N, C-alpha and C positions, 0 to 999 in steps of 0.2 A: 335585424330579424327579431320579431317579437317572441315572447315565451311560447305562445300558441303555435307559431310556425315551427319552432324547435320541437315541440312535443309531437306535432303532426308528422314531421320529417322522421323523427325517431320511430314513431309507430309504423310508418311506411316501410322503413328499413327492416324492422322486426318482422313484418308480414312477408316481405320478400325473402328474408332469410329462412322463414318457415316453408316456403314453397318447396315441394319435392324436386330434387335435382334431375335434370334431363341431359342426356348426351346428344350432341349434334354430330351425326355420323355422315361423312362424305363417302359415296360409293363410286367405284370405278365404272367407266363405261368406255366403249370403243369408238365413240363419236367425237368427243371434245378434245382439243389439243391441250397439251401441258400448259401452255401460255394462257389459254383462256381460263383453265381451272385455277391456276395460280393467281391471275389477276382478279378473278371473281371472289376467291377466298379472301384476298387482301382487301377487296372493296367491301364485302359484306361483314367481315369479322374483324376483331381487333388484332388478328395475328400479323406478325411482321412478314416481310418477304421470305426470310430464311425459314420461318415456321410454316408458311404457306407452301414453299417448295417441298419441305420435309413431309408435310401431310399429304400433299399430292402424290409424291413418290410412294408413300406408305399405302395410299388407297390404290395405286397402280399395281403395286407388287402383291398386296394381300387381299385386294378386293374392296377394302373399306379402311377408313381412318377416323378416329374420334378427333373432331376439330376442337370441341370445347364442351364444357358442362355449364349449363345455365338452368333457368326454370323452364317449366313446360310451355308456357305461353310464348316465351322468347324463342325457344327451340322451334315451335310450330311456325313463328314468323320467319325464322331463318330458312326452314324447309321450303316455305312458299317463295322466298326470295331466291334461293338457289334454283328452284323449278322455273322461275321466270327467266333465269339465265341459262336454261337448258341443261342444268346439272341435277344429279340425283343425290339428295340428302334426306336422312330420316332423323327423327327424334326418338329416343329410346329412354325409358326410365334408367337412372343411374343407381343400380342396386348394389 
């Protein structure tokens, strides 16, 4: 890797770190099965099976669960991907 690539990569990481954090929130619904929700969470996010189960149960019991915190653009992409799978997720500022 050249010196220029290293500088560009560092600048990209700094820009990402400055982006405001957003929560990805999974919402409960009465339509989807636990299995579908768990598999979708595991497929779309870096969460493990145990974490996906815990988050799914939390959403079922309390109506919502924060899956992860990321930047706004990434959260919006996750929201679209969850919608494509028939699940309700939202992105909210992490204040």
